[in-house]
MMTF fields as JSON, N, C-alpha, C and O atoms, coordinates in Angstrom:
{
  "mmtfVersion": "1.0.0",
  "mmtfProducer": "UNKNOWN",
  "numBonds": 339,
  "numAtoms": 340,
  "numGroups": 85,
  "numChains": 1,
  "numModels": 1,
  "chainsPerModel": [1],
  "groupsPerChain": [85],
  "chainIdList": ["A"],
  "bondAtomList": [4, 2, 8, 6, 12, 10, 16, 14, 20, 18, 24, 22, 28, 26, 32, 30, 36, 34, 40, 38, 44, 42, 48, 46, 52, 50, 56, 54, 60, 58, 64, 62, 68, 66, 72, 70, 76, 74, 80, 78, 84, 82, 88, 86, 92, 90, 96, 94, 100, 98, 104, 102, 108, 106, 112, 110, 116, 114, 120, 118, 124, 122, 128, 126, 132, 130, 136, 134, 140, 138, 144, 142, 148, 146, 152, 150, 156, 154, 160, 158, 164, 162, 168, 166, 172, 170, 176, 174, 180, 178, 184, 182, 188, 186, 192, 190, 196, 194, 200, 198, 204, 202, 208, 206, 212, 210, 216, 214, 220, 218, 224, 222, 228, 226, 232, 230, 236, 234, 240, 238, 244, 242, 248, 246, 252, 250, 256, 254, 260, 258, 264, 262, 268, 266, 272, 270, 276, 274, 280, 278, 284, 282, 288, 286, 292, 290, 296, 294, 300, 298, 304, 302, 308, 306, 312, 310, 316, 314, 320, 318, 324, 322, 328, 326, 332, 330, 336, 334],
  "bondOrderList": [1, 1, 1, 1, 1, 1, 1, 1, 1, 1, 1, 1, 1, 1, 1, 1, 1, 1, 1, 1, 1, 1, 1, 1, 1, 1, 1, 1, 1, 1, 1, 1, 1, 1, 1, 1, 1, 1, 1, 1, 1, 1, 1, 1, 1, 1, 1, 1, 1, 1, 1, 1, 1, 1, 1, 1, 1, 1, 1, 1, 1, 1, 1, 1, 1, 1, 1, 1, 1, 1, 1, 1, 1, 1, 1, 1, 1, 1, 1, 1, 1, 1, 1, 1],
  "groupList": [{"groupName": "MET", "atomNameList": ["N", "CA", "C", "O"], "elementList": ["N", "C", "C", "O"], "formalChargeList": [0, 0, 0, 0], "bondAtomList": [1, 0, 2, 1, 3, 2], "bondOrderList": [1, 1, 2], "singleLetterCode": "M", "chemCompType": "L-PEPTIDE LINKING"}, {"groupName": "THR", "atomNameList": ["N", "CA", "C", "O"], "elementList": ["N", "C", "C", "O"], "formalChargeList": [0, 0, 0, 0], "bondAtomList": [1, 0, 2, 1, 3, 2], "bondOrderList": [1, 1, 2], "singleLetterCode": "T", "chemCompType": "L-PEPTIDE LINKING"}, {"groupName": "ILE", "atomNameList": ["N", "CA", "C", "O"], "elementList": ["N", "C", "C", "O"], "formalChargeList": [0, 0, 0, 0], "bondAtomList": [1, 0, 2, 1, 3, 2], "bondOrderList": [1, 1, 2], "singleLetterCode": "I", "chemCompType": "L-PEPTIDE LINKING"}, {"groupName": "ALA", "atomNameList": ["N", "CA", "C", "O"], "elementList": ["N", "C", "C", "O"], "formalChargeList": [0, 0, 0, 0], "bondAtomList": [1, 0, 2, 1, 3, 2], "bondOrderList": [1, 1, 2], "singleLetterCode": "A", "chemCompType": "L-PEPTIDE LINKING"}, {"groupName": "TRP", "atomNameList": ["N", "CA", "C", "O"], "elementList": ["N", "C", "C", "O"], "formalChargeList": [0, 0, 0, 0], "bondAtomList": [1, 0, 2, 1, 3, 2], "bondOrderList": [1, 1, 2], "singleLetterCode": "W", "chemCompType": "L-PEPTIDE LINKING"}, {"groupName": "ARG", "atomNameList": ["N", "CA", "C", "O"], "elementList": ["N", "C", "C", "O"], "formalChargeList": [0, 0, 0, 0], "bondAtomList": [1, 0, 2, 1, 3, 2], "bondOrderList": [1, 1, 2], "singleLetterCode": "R", "chemCompType": "L-PEPTIDE LINKING"}, {"groupName": "SER", "atomNameList": ["N", "CA", "C", "O"], "elementList": ["N", "C", "C", "O"], "formalChargeList": [0, 0, 0, 0], "bondAtomList": [1, 0, 2, 1, 3, 2], "bondOrderList": [1, 1, 2], "singleLetterCode": "S", "chemCompType": "L-PEPTIDE LINKING"}, {"groupName": "ASN", "atomNameList": ["N", "CA", "C", "O"], "elementList": ["N", "C", "C", "O"], "formalChargeList": [0, 0, 0, 0], "bondAtomList": [1, 0, 2, 1, 3, 2], "bondOrderList": [1, 1, 2], "singleLetterCode": "N", "chemCompType": "L-PEPTIDE LINKING"}, {"groupName": "GLN", "atomNameList": ["N", "CA", "C", "O"], "elementList": ["N", "C", "C", "O"], "formalChargeList": [0, 0, 0, 0], "bondAtomList": [1, 0, 2, 1, 3, 2], "bondOrderList": [1, 1, 2], "singleLetterCode": "Q", "chemCompType": "L-PEPTIDE LINKING"}, {"groupName": "LYS", "atomNameList": ["N", "CA", "C", "O"], "elementList": ["N", "C", "C", "O"], "formalChargeList": [0, 0, 0, 0], "bondAtomList": [1, 0, 2, 1, 3, 2], "bondOrderList": [1, 1, 2], "singleLetterCode": "K", "chemCompType": "L-PEPTIDE LINKING"}, {"groupName": "LEU", "atomNameList": ["N", "CA", "C", "O"], "elementList": ["N", "C", "C", "O"], "formalChargeList": [0, 0, 0, 0], "bondAtomList": [1, 0, 2, 1, 3, 2], "bondOrderList": [1, 1, 2], "singleLetterCode": "L", "chemCompType": "L-PEPTIDE LINKING"}, {"groupName": "VAL", "atomNameList": ["N", "CA", "C", "O"], "elementList": ["N", "C", "C", "O"], "formalChargeList": [0, 0, 0, 0], "bondAtomList": [1, 0, 2, 1, 3, 2], "bondOrderList": [1, 1, 2], "singleLetterCode": "V", "chemCompType": "L-PEPTIDE LINKING"}, {"groupName": "ASP", "atomNameList": ["N", "CA", "C", "O"], "elementList": ["N", "C", "C", "O"], "formalChargeList": [0, 0, 0, 0], "bondAtomList": [1, 0, 2, 1, 3, 2], "bondOrderList": [1, 1, 2], "singleLetterCode": "D", "chemCompType": "L-PEPTIDE LINKING"}, {"groupName": "GLY", "atomNameList": ["N", "CA", "C", "O"], "elementList": ["N", "C", "C", "O"], "formalChargeList": [0, 0, 0, 0], "bondAtomList": [1, 0, 2, 1, 3, 2], "bondOrderList": [1, 1, 2], "singleLetterCode": "G", "chemCompType": "PEPTIDE LINKING"}, {"groupName": "TYR", "atomNameList": ["N", "CA", "C", "O"], "elementList": ["N", "C", "C", "O"], "formalChargeList": [0, 0, 0, 0], "bondAtomList": [1, 0, 2, 1, 3, 2], "bondOrderList": [1, 1, 2], "singleLetterCode": "Y", "chemCompType": "L-PEPTIDE LINKING"}, {"groupName": "GLU", "atomNameList": ["N", "CA", "C", "O"], "elementList": ["N", "C", "C", "O"], "formalChargeList": [0, 0, 0, 0], "bondAtomList": [1, 0, 2, 1, 3, 2], "bondOrderList": [1, 1, 2], "singleLetterCode": "E", "chemCompType": "L-PEPTIDE LINKING"}, {"groupName": "PRO", "atomNameList": ["N", "CA", "C", "O"], "elementList": ["N", "C", "C", "O"], "formalChargeList": [0, 0, 0, 0], "bondAtomList": [1, 0, 2, 1, 3, 2], "bondOrderList": [1, 1, 2], "singleLetterCode": "P", "chemCompType": "L-PEPTIDE LINKING"}, {"groupName": "HIS", "atomNameList": ["N", "CA", "C", "O"], "elementList": ["N", "C", "C", "O"], "formalChargeList": [0, 0, 0, 0], "bondAtomList": [1, 0, 2, 1, 3, 2], "bondOrderList": [1, 1, 2], "singleLetterCode": "H", "chemCompType": "L-PEPTIDE LINKING"}, {"groupName": "PHE", "atomNameList": ["N", "CA", "C", "O"], "elementList": ["N", "C", "C", "O"], "formalChargeList": [0, 0, 0, 0], "bondAtomList": [1, 0, 2, 1, 3, 2], "bondOrderList": [1, 1, 2], "singleLetterCode": "F", "chemCompType": "L-PEPTIDE LINKING"}],
  "groupTypeList": [0, 1, 2, 3, 4, 5, 6, 7, 8, 3, 9, 4, 10, 8, 2, 3, 7, 11, 2, 9, 12, 5, 2, 5, 7, 13, 1, 14, 5, 11, 12, 15, 16, 11, 3, 6, 15, 17, 0, 2, 11, 8, 15, 18, 13, 11, 6, 5, 16, 1, 3, 5, 9, 11, 10, 11, 5, 10, 5, 15, 15, 13, 11, 11, 14, 3, 11, 5, 13, 10, 13, 1, 18, 3, 5, 6, 16, 15, 7, 4, 15, 1, 3, 12, 6],
  "groupIdList": [1, 2, 3, 4, 5, 6, 7, 8, 9, 10, 11, 12, 13, 14, 15, 16, 17, 18, 19, 20, 21, 22, 23, 24, 25, 26, 27, 28, 29, 30, 31, 32, 33, 34, 35, 36, 37, 38, 39, 40, 41, 42, 43, 44, 45, 46, 47, 48, 49, 50, 51, 52, 53, 54, 55, 56, 57, 58, 59, 60, 61, 62, 63, 64, 65, 66, 67, 68, 69, 70, 71, 72, 73, 74, 75, 76, 77, 78, 79, 80, 81, 82, 83, 84, 85],
  "secStructList": [7, 7, 7, 7, 6, 6, 1, 1, 1, 7, 2, 2, 2, 2, 2, 2, 2, 2, 2, 2, 2, 2, 2, 2, 6, 6, 1, 1, 7, 5, 6, 1, 5, 7, 7, 7, 2, 2, 2, 2, 2, 2, 2, 2, 7, 7, 7, 2, 2, 2, 2, 2, 2, 2, 2, 2, 2, 2, 2, 2, 6, 6, 1, 3, 3, 3, 3, 6, 6, 6, 3, 3, 3, 3, 7, 7, 4, 4, 4, 7, 1, 1, 7, 7, 7],
  "xCoordList": [86.286, 85.967, 86.844, 87.067, 87.33, 88.149, 87.375, 86.382, 87.859, 87.227, 87.886, 89.111, 87.073, 87.568, 87.495, 86.447, 88.595, 88.606, 88.278, 87.846, 88.471, 88.153, 86.789, 86.439, 86.046, 84.722, 83.731, 83.921, 82.676, 81.605, 80.688, 79.906, 80.78, 79.946, 80.539, 81.751, 79.683, 80.137, 80.944, 80.631, 81.97, 82.843, 82.077, 82.281, 81.183, 80.433, 79.567, 79.378, 79.036, 78.207, 79.047, 78.612, 80.24, 81.139, 81.509, 81.55, 81.778, 82.129, 80.937, 81.097, 79.747, 78.536, 78.376, 78.0, 78.661, 78.56, 79.598, 79.325, 80.788, 81.818, 81.315, 81.466, 80.723, 80.221, 79.086, 79.023, 78.188, 77.123, 77.709, 77.246, 78.725, 79.375, 80.002, 79.94, 80.599, 81.218, 80.177, 80.454, 79.0, 77.928, 77.461, 77.28, 77.27, 76.823, 77.81, 77.399, 79.118, 80.095, 80.548, 81.405, 79.985, 80.262, 81.444, 81.769, 82.095, 83.177, 82.617, 83.221, 81.458, 80.706, 79.513, 78.644, 79.467, 78.373, 77.151, 77.26, 76.004, 74.739, 74.795, 75.236, 74.345, 74.315, 75.707, 75.848, 76.722, 78.087, 78.421, 77.823, 79.36, 79.703, 80.293, 81.031, 79.954, 80.572, 81.569, 81.73, 82.229, 83.234, 82.639, 81.543, 83.372, 82.97, 83.36, 84.064, 82.899, 83.306, 84.834, 85.421, 85.454, 86.911, 87.582, 88.55, 87.077, 87.657, 87.497, 88.405, 86.348, 86.109, 87.08, 87.652, 87.263, 88.213, 89.603, 90.279, 90.031, 91.366, 91.527, 92.507, 90.572, 90.699, 90.594, 91.357, 89.665, 89.386, 89.967, 89.914, 90.515, 91.135, 90.158, 90.473, 88.971, 87.945, 87.769, 88.308, 87.019, 86.77, 85.729, 84.995, 85.683, 84.708, 83.258, 82.422, 82.933, 81.565, 81.195, 80.046, 82.161, 81.894, 81.62, 80.688, 82.423, 82.22, 80.856, 80.159, 80.486, 79.183, 78.052, 77.057, 78.212, 77.196, 77.011, 75.891, 78.111, 78.04, 77.155, 76.236, 77.426, 76.676, 75.221, 74.329, 74.978, 73.595, 72.82, 71.699, 73.411, 72.733, 72.44, 71.349, 73.404, 73.193, 72.09, 71.32, 72.009, 70.912, 69.57, 68.591, 69.521, 68.277, 67.8, 66.596, 68.73, 68.385, 68.098, 67.695, 68.298, 68.046, 69.16, 68.969, 70.32, 71.458, 72.13, 72.609, 72.159, 72.751, 71.802, 70.857, 72.071, 71.33, 72.323, 73.358, 71.999, 72.894, 72.333, 71.125, 73.235, 72.89, 73.72, 74.949, 73.03, 73.71, 74.733, 74.42, 75.944, 77.013, 77.72, 78.745, 77.193, 77.807, 78.355, 79.381, 77.681, 78.167, 77.088, 75.894, 77.538, 76.667, 76.829, 77.948, 75.705, 75.699, 75.031, 74.138, 75.472, 74.949, 73.591, 73.349, 72.72, 71.447, 71.595, 72.472, 70.746, 70.718, 70.254, 69.302, 70.912, 70.481, 68.996, 68.375, 68.432, 67.009, 66.126, 64.961, 66.684, 65.913, 66.163, 65.618, 66.995, 67.265, 65.991, 65.265, 65.72, 64.448, 64.379, 63.28, 65.517, 65.478, 66.226, 66.968, 66.033, 66.727, 68.214, 68.644, 68.997, 70.455, 70.846, 70.156, 71.974, 72.499, 73.22, 73.733],
  "yCoordList": [61.458, 60.941, 61.649, 62.856, 60.901, 61.487, 61.488, 60.778, 62.299, 62.413, 61.417, 61.377, 60.615, 59.648, 60.305, 60.289, 60.876, 61.649, 60.828, 61.386, 59.517, 58.678, 58.002, 57.143, 58.373, 57.807, 58.295, 59.348, 57.513, 57.936, 58.959, 59.619, 59.095, 60.061, 61.462, 61.647, 62.437, 63.81, 64.324, 64.022, 65.094, 65.623, 66.516, 66.452, 67.361, 68.263, 67.475, 67.891, 66.338, 65.512, 64.851, 64.743, 64.414, 63.841, 64.881, 64.569, 66.109, 67.178, 67.515, 67.723, 67.572, 67.825, 66.755, 67.062, 65.505, 64.418, 64.555, 64.22, 65.045, 65.3, 66.351, 66.195, 67.412, 68.478, 67.956, 68.283, 67.149, 66.539, 65.704, 65.781, 64.908, 64.083, 64.949, 64.61, 66.055, 66.956, 67.6, 67.856, 67.861, 68.396, 67.308, 67.567, 66.097, 64.984, 64.694, 64.427, 64.746, 64.382, 65.564, 65.406, 66.741, 67.89, 68.744, 69.713, 68.417, 69.268, 70.658, 71.673, 70.687, 71.93, 71.842, 70.989, 72.702, 72.681, 73.412, 74.297, 73.029, 73.637, 75.143, 75.583, 75.905, 77.372, 78.0, 79.186, 77.23, 77.734, 77.712, 76.94, 78.544, 78.578, 77.259, 76.578, 76.92, 75.785, 76.358, 77.575, 75.502, 75.931, 76.902, 76.69, 77.947, 78.915, 78.373, 77.368, 79.041, 78.661, 78.639, 77.692, 79.677, 79.773, 78.605, 78.033, 78.255, 77.146, 75.821, 74.99, 75.618, 74.385, 74.31, 73.255, 75.441, 75.486, 75.105, 74.289, 75.69, 75.432, 73.981, 73.322, 73.489, 72.154, 71.034, 70.069, 71.153, 70.048, 70.244, 69.332, 71.415, 71.654, 71.667, 71.204, 72.198, 72.286, 73.743, 74.641, 73.972, 75.335, 76.015, 75.362, 77.334, 78.105, 77.737, 77.621, 77.551, 77.124, 75.773, 75.565, 74.868, 73.579, 73.8, 73.217, 74.635, 74.932, 75.585, 75.278, 76.479, 77.154, 76.13, 76.207, 75.175, 74.141, 73.305, 72.927, 73.02, 72.275, 73.021, 72.439, 74.297, 75.075, 75.288, 75.275, 75.484, 75.631, 74.352, 74.399, 73.212, 71.933, 71.709, 71.264, 72.015, 71.839, 72.764, 72.377, 73.979, 74.873, 74.316, 74.35, 73.801, 73.227, 72.051, 71.844, 71.289, 70.129, 70.502, 69.646, 71.764, 72.188, 71.821, 71.872, 71.451, 71.059, 72.29, 72.262, 73.374, 74.63, 75.773, 75.602, 76.94, 78.138, 79.286, 79.305, 80.234, 81.363, 82.631, 82.866, 83.436, 84.753, 85.753, 85.767, 86.574, 87.525, 88.35, 88.952, 88.36, 89.132, 88.427, 88.913, 87.287, 86.575, 85.204, 84.781, 84.511, 83.198, 82.136, 82.433, 80.884, 79.715, 78.94, 78.704, 78.543, 77.945, 76.575, 76.309, 75.72, 74.354, 74.325, 75.059, 73.476, 73.169, 71.832, 71.032, 71.608, 70.329, 69.245, 69.465, 68.065, 66.977, 66.622, 66.166, 66.819, 66.526, 67.456, 67.151, 68.589, 69.58, 69.537, 70.345, 68.585, 68.478, 68.048, 67.18, 68.655, 68.46, 67.219, 66.766, 66.649, 65.489, 64.346, 64.538, 63.16, 61.975, 62.099, 62.793, 61.414, 61.416, 60.748, 59.856, 61.197, 60.6, 59.328, 58.676],
  "zCoordList": [-30.33, -31.653, -32.673, -32.586, -33.621, -34.674, -35.988, -36.155, -36.901, -38.215, -39.154, -39.265, -39.827, -40.814, -42.182, -42.827, -42.624, -43.854, -45.083, -46.092, -45.03, -46.189, -46.054, -46.863, -45.071, -44.833, -45.891, -46.5, -46.095, -46.998, -46.346, -47.03, -45.018, -44.3, -44.488, -44.386, -44.76, -44.986, -43.801, -42.649, -44.086, -43.027, -42.067, -40.855, -42.615, -41.741, -40.778, -39.634, -41.223, -40.355, -39.267, -38.121, -39.624, -38.625, -37.563, -36.373, -37.994, -37.049, -36.167, -34.964, -36.751, -35.954, -34.879, -33.747, -35.227, -34.246, -33.136, -31.983, -33.479, -32.459, -31.477, -30.265, -31.991, -31.114, -30.239, -29.054, -30.805, -30.002, -28.871, -27.732, -29.185, -28.157, -27.078, -25.896, -27.471, -26.493, -25.583, -24.411, -26.104, -25.266, -24.294, -23.104, -24.808, -23.951, -22.819, -21.69, -23.121, -22.094, -21.242, -20.373, -21.479, -20.624, -21.046, -20.359, -22.153, -22.649, -22.954, -22.607, -23.606, -23.79, -22.853, -23.032, -21.871, -20.899, -21.439, -22.287, -20.939, -21.341, -21.069, -20.008, -22.039, -22.018, -22.017, -21.716, -22.345, -22.514, -24.009, -24.759, -24.45, -25.877, -26.38, -25.667, -27.61, -28.304, -29.302, -29.39, -30.042, -31.013, -32.033, -32.55, -32.302, -33.327, -34.701, -34.802, -35.753, -37.113, -37.208, -37.732, -36.704, -36.769, -36.033, -36.533, -34.864, -34.099, -34.839, -34.827, -35.484, -36.247, -37.424, -37.697, -38.122, -39.234, -38.746, -39.372, -37.632, -37.095, -36.634, -36.983, -35.857, -35.273, -36.303, -36.25, -37.229, -38.149, -39.543, -40.369, -39.813, -41.108, -42.265, -43.361, -42.019, -43.061, -43.463, -42.816, -44.523, -44.995, -44.113, -43.373, -44.209, -43.435, -43.81, -42.914, -45.104, -45.43, -44.793, -44.404, -44.69, -44.04, -42.56, -42.007, -41.917, -40.494, -40.277, -39.31, -41.177, -41.077, -41.199, -40.478, -42.116, -42.313, -41.046, -40.703, -40.359, -39.091, -38.103, -37.526, -37.91, -36.918, -37.328, -36.48, -38.622, -39.1, -38.822, -38.317, -39.149, -38.935, -37.448, -37.089, -36.592, -35.152, -34.635, -33.756, -35.172, -34.784, -35.25, -34.505, -36.485, -37.02, -36.173, -36.016, -35.634, -34.817, -33.367, -32.58, -33.004, -31.633, -30.664, -29.449, -31.192, -30.349, -29.754, -28.621, -30.534, -30.09, -30.438, -31.208, -29.857, -30.213, -30.342, -29.677, -31.199, -31.45, -30.822, -30.822, -30.292, -29.777, -30.573, -30.499, -31.323, -32.207, -31.426, -30.398, -31.937, -31.324, -30.177, -29.697, -29.726, -28.601, -28.972, -28.439, -29.878, -30.276, -30.287, -30.292, -30.292, -30.347, -29.055, -28.6, -28.461, -27.137, -27.143, -27.948, -26.241, -26.144, -25.455, -24.497, -25.954, -25.29, -24.573, -24.899, -23.615, -22.919, -23.888, -24.637, -23.892, -24.79, -24.636, -25.596, -23.475, -23.291, -24.117, -24.371, -24.533, -25.306, -26.803, -27.554, -27.239, -28.66, -29.375, -28.89, -30.525, -31.208, -32.079, -32.399, -32.476, -33.348, -32.709, -31.746, -33.242, -32.73, -32.988, -33.909, -32.16, -32.318, -33.617, -34.11, -34.165, -35.401, -35.096, -36.006]
}
């Protein structure tokens, strides 16, 4: 999935959806690290606060979980707490 920079949908939401898709298709495996803030900034060309918002939103939805000092990890889609976007 690519980011539509001229879309009316917020960029952070589009990036969050890309990460969800990567978890679903196995690019990010369950209990394995997902993209860090720095990686999101590099890959998508967004600011660090935008990258942080992506990860915060994914944690709120139960898509990922954070381990202090280790990073952010993927949860199984069956364990996600909210409906898919």
